[in-house]
MIDOSE-1310 file (N, C-alpha, C; in nm, 2 decimals, decimal comma, always signed):
residues 187
mprt	+2,65/+1,47/+0,06/+2,77/+1,47/+0,14/+2,85/+1,34/+0,12; +2,98/+1,35/+0,09/+3,06/+1,23/+0,06/+3,08/+1,15/+0,18; +3,08/+1,02/+0,16/+3,10/+0,93/+0,27/+3,25/+0,92/+0,30; +3,28/+0,89/+0,43/+3,42/+0,88/+0,47/+3,46/+0,73/+0,46
tpde	+3,58/+0,71/+0,43/+3,64/+0,58/+0,42/+3,68/+0,53/+0,55; +3,70/+0,40/+0,57/+3,75/+0,35/+0,69/+3,89/+0,41/+0,73; +3,97/+0,43/+0,63/+4,10/+0,50/+0,66/+4,08/+0,64/+0,72; +3,99/+0,71/+0,66/+3,96/+0,85/+0,71/+3,91/+0,85/+0,85
nrfr	+3,82/+0,75/+0,88/+3,77/+0,74/+1,01/+3,88/+0,70/+1,11; +3,96/+0,61/+1,07/+4,07/+0,57/+1,16/+4,16/+0,69/+1,19; +4,20/+0,76/+1,08/+4,28/+0,87/+1,10/+4,22/+0,98/+1,19; +4,09/+1,00/+1,17/+4,02/+1,10/+1,25/+4,03/+1,06/+1,40
rlye	+4,01/+0,94/+1,43/+4,02/+0,89/+1,57/+4,16/+0,90/+1,62; +4,26/+0,86/+1,54/+4,40/+0,87/+1,58/+4,43/+1,02/+1,61; +4,39/+1,11/+1,52/+4,42/+1,25/+1,55/+4,36/+1,30/+1,67; +4,23/+1,27/+1,69/+4,16/+1,32/+1,81/+4,22/+1,26/+1,94
rhhe	+4,27/+1,14/+1,93/+4,32/+1,08/+2,05/+4,46/+1,12/+2,09; +4,54/+1,15/+1,99/+4,69/+1,17/+2,01/+4,74/+1,31/+1,98; +4,65/+1,40/+1,93/+4,70/+1,54/+1,89/+4,76/+1,61/+2,01; +4,69/+1,61/+2,13/+4,74/+1,68/+2,24/+4,87/+1,63/+2,29
allr	+4,89/+1,50/+2,29/+5,01/+1,44/+2,34/+5,13/+1,48/+2,25; +5,11/+1,49/+2,12/+5,21/+1,53/+2,03/+5,24/+1,68/+2,04; +5,14/+1,76/+2,07/+5,16/+1,90/+2,09/+5,25/+1,92/+2,22; +5,22/+1,84/+2,32/+5,30/+1,85/+2,45/+5,45/+1,81/+2,41
yffr	+5,46/+1,70/+2,34/+5,59/+1,65/+2,30/+5,67/+1,77/+2,23; +5,61/+1,84/+2,14/+5,68/+1,94/+2,07/+5,70/+2,07/+2,15; +5,60/+2,10/+2,23/+5,62/+2,22/+2,32/+5,74/+2,20/+2,41; +5,77/+2,08/+2,45/+5,89/+2,05/+2,54/+6,02/+2,05/+2,46
radp	+6,02/+2,04/+2,33/+6,14/+2,02/+2,26/+6,17/+2,13/+2,15; +6,07/+2,21/+2,12/+6,09/+2,30/+2,00/+6,03/+2,44/+2,04; +6,05/+2,53/+1,95/+5,99/+2,66/+1,97/+5,84/+2,64/+1,98; +5,77/+2,69/+2,08/+5,63/+2,67/+2,10/+5,55/+2,72/+1,98
ssae	+5,60/+2,82/+1,91/+5,52/+2,87/+1,79/+5,52/+2,77/+1,67; +5,62/+2,67/+1,68/+5,62/+2,57/+1,57/+5,56/+2,44/+1,61; +5,52/+2,43/+1,73/+5,47/+2,30/+1,78/+5,35/+2,24/+1,69; +5,26/+2,33/+1,66/+5,14/+2,29/+1,58/+5,19/+2,24/+1,44
dlas	+5,28/+2,32/+1,38/+5,33/+2,28/+1,25/+5,40/+2,14/+1,25; +5,48/+2,12/+1,36/+5,55/+1,99/+1,37/+5,45/+1,88/+1,39; +5,35/+1,90/+1,48/+5,25/+1,80/+1,50/+5,18/+1,77/+1,37; +5,15/+1,87/+1,29/+5,08/+1,85/+1,16/+5,17/+1,76/+1,07
evfl	+5,30/+1,78/+1,07/+5,39/+1,70/+0,99/+5,38/+1,55/+1,03; +5,37/+1,53/+1,16/+5,36/+1,39/+1,21/+5,23/+1,33/+1,16; +5,12/+1,40/+1,17/+5,00/+1,35/+1,12/+4,99/+1,33/+0,97; +5,07/+1,42/+0,90/+5,08/+1,40/+0,75/+5,14/+1,26/+0,72
vawr	+5,25/+1,23/+0,79/+5,32/+1,10/+0,78/+5,22/+0,99/+0,81; +5,15/+1,01/+0,92/+5,06/+0,90/+0,97/+4,95/+0,88/+0,86; +4,90/+0,99/+0,80/+4,80/+0,97/+0,70/+4,86/+0,90/+0,58; +4,98/+0,94/+0,53/+5,04/+0,88/+0,42/+5,07/+0,73/+0,44
ride	+5,10/+0,70/+0,57/+5,14/+0,56/+0,60/+5,03/+0,49/+0,70; +4,90/+0,53/+0,68/+4,80/+0,48/+0,77/+4,80/+0,33/+0,78; +4,83/+0,26/+0,68/+4,83/+0,11/+0,69/+4,95/+0,06/+0,77; +5,05/+0,14/+0,80/+5,16/+0,10/+0,88/+5,15/+0,14/+1,03
vppg	+5,05/+0,23/+1,06/+5,03/+0,27/+1,19/+4,98/+0,16/+1,28; +5,06/+0,12/+1,38/+5,01/+0,01/+1,46/+4,89/+0,04/+1,54; +4,81/-0,06/+1,58/+4,69/-0,03/+1,65/+4,71/-0,02/+1,80; +4,60/+0,03/+1,87/+4,60/+0,03/+2,01/+4,71/+0,11/+2,08
eqtl	+4,76/+0,04/+2,18/+4,86/+0,11/+2,27/+4,99/+0,14/+2,20; +5,01/+0,08/+2,08/+5,14/+0,10/+2,01/+5,13/+0,22/+1,92; +5,01/+0,28/+1,90/+5,00/+0,39/+1,81/+5,08/+0,51/+1,86; +5,06/+0,56/+1,99/+5,13/+0,67/+2,03/+5,29/+0,66/+2,03
pwly	+5,34/+0,55/+2,08/+5,49/+0,53/+2,07/+5,53/+0,54/+1,92; +5,46/+0,48/+1,83/+5,49/+0,49/+1,69/+5,49/+0,64/+1,64; +5,39/+0,71/+1,68/+5,38/+0,86/+1,65/+5,50/+0,93/+1,71; +5,54/+0,90/+1,83/+5,66/+0,96/+1,89/+5,78/+0,93/+1,81
gvar	+5,79/+0,81/+1,76/+5,91/+0,78/+1,67/+5,91/+0,87/+1,54; +5,79/+0,89/+1,49/+5,78/+0,98/+1,37/+5,81/+1,12/+1,42; +5,77/+1,16/+1,53/+5,79/+1,30/+1,58/+5,94/+1,32/+1,60; +6,01/+1,22/+1,65/+6,16/+1,23/+1,67/+6,22/+1,27/+1,54
rvls	+6,18/+1,19/+1,43/+6,24/+1,22/+1,30/+6,20/+1,35/+1,24; +6,08/+1,39/+1,26/+6,03/+1,52/+1,22/+6,11/+1,63/+1,29; +6,13/+1,62/+1,42/+6,20/+1,72/+1,49/+6,35/+1,72/+1,45; +6,41/+1,61/+1,43/+6,55/+1,60/+1,39/+6,56/+1,67/+1,25
nrrr	+6,47/+1,64/+1,16/+6,48/+1,71/+1,03/+6,47/+1,86/+1,05; +6,38/+1,90/+1,13/+6,36/+2,05/+1,15/+6,49/+2,11/+1,21; +6,55/+2,04/+1,31/+6,67/+2,09/+1,37/+6,78/+2,10/+1,27; +6,79/+2,00/+1,18/+6,90/+2,00/+1,08/+6,87/+2,12/+0,99
gtrr	+6,75/+2,14/+0,95/+6,72/+2,25/+0,86/+6,75/+2,39/+0,93; +6,72/+2,40/+1,06/+6,75/+2,52/+1,13/+6,90/+2,54/+1,14; +6,98/+2,43/+1,16/+7,13/+2,45/+1,16/+7,18/+2,49/+1,03; +7,13/+2,43/+0,92/+7,17/+2,47/+0,79/+7,14/+2,61/+0,76
lgrl	+7,02/+2,66/+0,80/+6,98/+2,80/+0,78/+7,07/+2,89/+0,86; +7,10/+2,85/+0,98/+7,19/+2,93/+1,06/+7,33/+2,94/+1,00; +7,38/+2,83/+0,94/+7,51/+2,84/+0,88/+7,51/+2,92/+0,75; +7,40/+2,91/+0,68/+7,38/+2,99/+0,56/+7,38/+3,14/+0,59
isri	+7,30/+3,18/+0,69/+7,29/+3,32/+0,73/+7,43/+3,37/+0,78; +7,49/+3,29/+0,85/+7,63/+3,32/+0,90/+7,72/+3,35/+0,78; +7,72/+3,26/+0,69/+7,81/+3,27/+0,57/+7,78/+3,39/+0,49; +7,66/+3,43/+0,47/+7,63/+3,55/+0,39/+7,65/+3,67/+0,47
gsmg	+7,67/+3,66/+0,60/+7,71/+3,77/+0,68/+7,60/+3,88/+0,70; +7,48/+3,85/+0,66/+7,38/+3,96/+0,68/+7,33/+3,96/+0,83; +7,34/+3,84/+0,89/+7,30/+3,83/+1,03/+7,39/+3,74/+1,11; +7,38/+3,75/+1,24/+7,46/+3,65/+1,32/+7,40/+3,51/+1,31
svgp	+7,47/+3,42/+1,37/+7,43/+3,28/+1,38/+7,29/+3,27/+1,45; +7,21/+3,19/+1,39/+7,08/+3,16/+1,45/+7,09/+3,03/+1,52; +7,08/+3,03/+1,65/+7,09/+2,90/+1,72/+6,95/+2,85/+1,75; +6,94/+2,72/+1,77/+6,81/+2,66/+1,80/+6,75/+2,71/+1,93
iepd	+6,62/+2,74/+1,94/+6,56/+2,78/+2,06/+6,54/+2,66/+2,15; +6,57/+2,67/+2,27/+6,56/+2,56/+2,37/+6,44/+2,59/+2,46; +6,32/+2,53/+2,42/+6,20/+2,56/+2,50/+6,21/+2,50/+2,64; +6,28/+2,39/+2,66/+6,29/+2,34/+2,79/+6,36/+2,43/+2,89
rviv	+6,45/+2,52/+2,84/+6,51/+2,62/+2,92/+6,42/+2,73/+2,97; +6,32/+2,76/+2,88/+6,22/+2,86/+2,91/+6,14/+2,83/+3,03; +6,10/+2,70/+3,04/+6,00/+2,66/+3,15/+6,07/+2,62/+3,28; +6,20/+2,62/+3,28/+6,27/+2,58/+3,40/+6,27/+2,69/+3,50
erea	+6,23/+2,66/+3,63/+6,22/+2,77/+3,73/+6,31/+2,74/+3,85; +6,34/+2,61/+3,88/+6,41/+2,58/+4,00/+6,56/+2,55/+3,96; +6,65/+2,58/+4,05/+6,79/+2,56/+4,03/+6,83/+2,42/+4,00; +6,76/+2,33/+4,07/+6,79/+2,18/+4,05/+6,75/+2,14/+3,91
drev	+6,64/+2,20/+3,86/+6,60/+2,17/+3,72/+6,71/+2,22/+3,62; +6,76/+2,33/+3,65/+6,86/+2,39/+3,56/+6,99/+2,30/+3,56; +7,02/+2,25/+3,68/+7,14/+2,16/+3,69/+7,11/+2,03/+3,61; +6,99/+1,98/+3,61/+6,96/+1,86/+3,54/+6,97/+1,89/+3,39
ldal	+6,91/+2,00/+3,35/+6,91/+2,03/+3,21/+7,05/+2,06/+3,16; +7,13/+2,13/+3,24/+7,27/+2,15/+3,20/+7,34/+2,02/+3,18; +7,32/+1,92/+3,27/+7,38/+1,79/+3,26/+7,33/+1,72/+3,14; +7,20/+1,73/+3,11/+7,14/+1,67/+2,99/+7,20/+1,72/+2,87
dhls	+7,23/+1,85/+2,86/+7,29/+1,91/+2,74/+7,43/+1,85/+2,71; +7,49/+1,79/+2,81/+7,62/+1,73/+2,78/+7,61/+1,59/+2,73; +7,49/+1,53/+2,72/+7,47/+1,40/+2,67/+7,45/+1,40/+2,52; +7,46/+1,29/+2,46/+7,44/+1,28/+2,32/+7,29/+1,30/+2,29
qpdq	+7,25/+1,34/+2,17/+7,11/+1,36/+2,13/+7,03/+1,23/+2,16; +7,08/+1,11/+2,12/+7,01/+0,99/+2,14/+6,98/+0,97/+2,29; +7,08/+0,99/+2,38/+7,06/+0,98/+2,52/+6,96/+1,08/+2,57; +6,97/+1,20/+2,53/+6,87/+1,30/+2,57/+6,73/+1,26/+2,53
evlr	+6,71/+1,21/+2,41/+6,58/+1,17/+2,37/+6,52/+1,05/+2,44; +6,60/+0,95/+2,47/+6,56/+0,84/+2,54/+6,51/+0,88/+2,68; +6,59/+0,96/+2,75/+6,56/+1,01/+2,88/+6,43/+1,09/+2,88; +6,41/+1,18/+2,78/+6,29/+1,26/+2,77/+6,17/+1,18/+2,74
laaw	+6,18/+1,08/+2,65/+6,07/+0,99/+2,62/+6,02/+0,92/+2,75; +6,12/+0,87/+2,82/+6,09/+0,80/+2,94/+6,03/+0,89/+3,05; +6,10/+1,00/+3,08/+6,06/+1,09/+3,19/+5,94/+1,18/+3,15; +5,95/+1,25/+3,04/+5,85/+1,35/+3,00/+5,72/+1,29/+2,95
egls	+5,74/+1,19/+2,86/+5,63/+1,13/+2,79/+5,57/+1,00/+2,87; +5,65/+0,96/+2,97/+5,61/+0,85/+3,05/+5,60/+0,71/+2,98; +5,68/+0,69/+2,88/+5,67/+0,57/+2,80/+5,73/+0,45/+2,88; +5,67/+0,34/+2,86/+5,72/+0,21/+2,92/+5,84/+0,17/+2,84
tkel	+5,91/+0,07/+2,88/+6,02/+0,01/+2,80/+5,97/-0,04/+2,67; +5,86/-0,10/+2,66/+5,81/-0,15/+2,54/+5,77/-0,04/+2,44; +5,71/+0,06/+2,50/+5,67/+0,18/+2,41/+5,79/+0,26/+2,37; +5,89/+0,27/+2,46/+6,02/+0,33/+2,42/+6,08/+0,26/+2,31
alai	+6,08/+0,13/+2,31/+6,14/+0,05/+2,20/+6,08/+0,08/+2,07; +5,94/+0,09/+2,07/+5,87/+0,12/+1,95/+5,91/+0,26/+1,90; +5,91/+0,35/+1,99/+5,94/+0,49/+1,95/+6,08/+0,51/+1,89; +6,18/+0,44/+1,95/+6,32/+0,46/+1,90/+6,36/+0,35/+1,80
gcrp	+6,27/+0,25/+1,77/+6,30/+0,16/+1,67/+6,39/+0,05/+1,71; +6,37/-0,02/+1,82/+6,46/-0,13/+1,86/+6,38/-0,23/+1,95; +6,45/-0,33/+1,99/+6,38/-0,43/+2,08/+6,37/-0,37/+2,22; +6,27/-0,42/+2,30/+6,26/-0,37/+2,44/+6,38/-0,39/+2,52
atae	+6,45/-0,50/+2,51/+6,57/-0,52/+2,58/+6,68/-0,42/+2,55; +6,69/-0,38/+2,42/+6,78/-0,28/+2,38/+6,74/-0,14/+2,43; +6,61/-0,11/+2,43/+6,56/+0,01/+2,48/+6,59/+0,02/+2,63; +6,57/-0,08/+2,70/+6,60/-0,08/+2,85/+6,75/-0,06/+2,87
krly	+6,83/-0,12/+2,79/+6,98/-0,09/+2,81/+7,01/+0,05/+2,78; +6,96/+0,10/+2,67/+6,98/+0,24/+2,63/+6,94/+0,34/+2,74; +6,82/+0,31/+2,79/+6,77/+0,40/+2,90/+6,86/+0,39/+3,02; +6,89/+0,27/+3,06/+6,98/+0,25/+3,18/+7,11/+0,32/+3,16
rakg	+7,17/+0,30/+3,05/+7,30/+0,36/+3,02/+7,29/+0,52/+3,02; +7,18/+0,57/+2,96/+7,16/+0,71/+2,95/+7,15/+0,77/+3,09; +7,07/+0,69/+3,18/+7,06/+0,74/+3,32/+7,19/+0,74/+3,39; +7,28/+0,64/+3,36/+7,41/+0,64/+3,42/+7,49/+0,76/+3,37
rlar	+7,49/+0,79/+3,25/+7,57/+0,90/+3,20/+7,52/+1,03/+3,25; +7,38/+1,04/+3,27/+7,33/+1,16/+3,33/+7,37/+1,17/+3,48; +7,37/+1,06/+3,55/+7,41/+1,06/+3,69/+7,55/+1,10/+3,70; +7,64/+1,06/+3,61/+7,78/+1,10/+3,61/+7,79/+1,24/+3,59
elgi	+7,72/+1,30/+3,49/+7,72/+1,44/+3,47/+7,68/+1,52/+3,59; +7,59/+1,47/+3,66/+7,54/+1,53/+3,78/+7,63/+1,51/+3,90; +7,72/+1,42/+3,89/+7,81/+1,38/+4,00/+7,75/+1,29/+4,10; +7,65/+1,21/+4,06/+7,58/+1,12/+4,14/+7,64/+0,98/+4,12
hrds	+7,67/+0,91/+4,23/+7,72/+0,77/+4,22/+7,60/+0,68/+4,20; +7,60/+0,60/+4,10/+7,48/+0,51/+4,07/+7,46/+0,41/+4,19; +7,56/+0,36/+4,26/+7,54/+0,26/+4,36/+7,45/+0,32/+4,48; +7,47/+0,45/+4,50/+7,39/+0,50/+4,61/+7,25/+0,54/+4,57
hass	+7,22/+0,53/+4,44/+7,09/+0,57/+4,39/+7,02/+0,45/+4,31; +7,06/+0,33/+4,35/+7,01/+0,21/+4,27/+6,86/+0,21/+4,26; +6,79/+0,25/+4,36/+6,64/+0,24/+4,36/+6,58/+0,34/+4,27; +6,65/+0,44/+4,22/+6,59/+0,53/+4,12/+6,61/+0,49/+3,98
ttap	+6,67/+0,37/+3,95/+6,68/+0,33/+3,82/+6,58/+0,22/+3,79; +6,55/+0,20/+3,66/+6,45/+0,10/+3,62/+6,51/-0,03/+3,59; +6,64/-0,03/+3,55/+6,71/-0,15/+3,51/+6,80/-0,19/+3,62; +6,81/-0,32/+3,65/+6,90/-0,37/+3,75/+7,05/-0,35/+3,71
hdkg	+7,13/-0,34/+3,82/+7,27/-0,33/+3,79/+7,32/-0,46/+3,74; +7,42/-0,46/+3,65/+7,48/-0,58/+3,59/+7,60/-0,61/+3,68; +7,59/-0,71/+3,77/+7,70/-0,74/+3,85/+7,79/-0,85/+3,79; +7,74/-0,91/+3,69/+7,82/-1,02/+3,64/+7,91/-0,99/+3,52
ggs	+7,87/-0,89/+3,44/+7,95/-0,87/+3,32/+7,94/-0,73/+3,28; +7,99/-0,70/+3,16/+7,98/-0,57/+3,10/+7,84/-0,53/+3,06; +7,81/-0,41/+3,04/+7,67/-0,37/+3,00/+7,67/-0,31/+2,86
């Protein structure tokens, strides 16, 4: 029986520890039937770049960053396929499946998701990483590839844009934000 290398052992532990979290990430954002394939793509990147995978608590946010790019690539491919199918006229346009729409049951949730749809993709992902994946500001920064202060500003601004879409005034809901209001200057 061949011996395993330290990299193989590290990868095996990484996979066992984070596979379920990545599946949940993709179930929330993609067609559930493709969640396993998307998670596999993330772990393929992790294997190829095993020396770049940060240790400890930074591992999962790093994997979420890879997952964001994998999902973005998949969505681009889906849109290209949809345009191609539309052009050749053999079928109607294929739109992306919205799994978060499938699991919504309450009207308030629908309103939030509708408001979320009006935000930019980066705003949507920052909010989802913070709310759905429960990332701290430091972990969010690692996942989106910026400094923690920048991640905090992006999250704060995305929350503000979501609140405006929902018709909520930020001043009356200051306690629900993680970042303090900037009373002295622009944000």
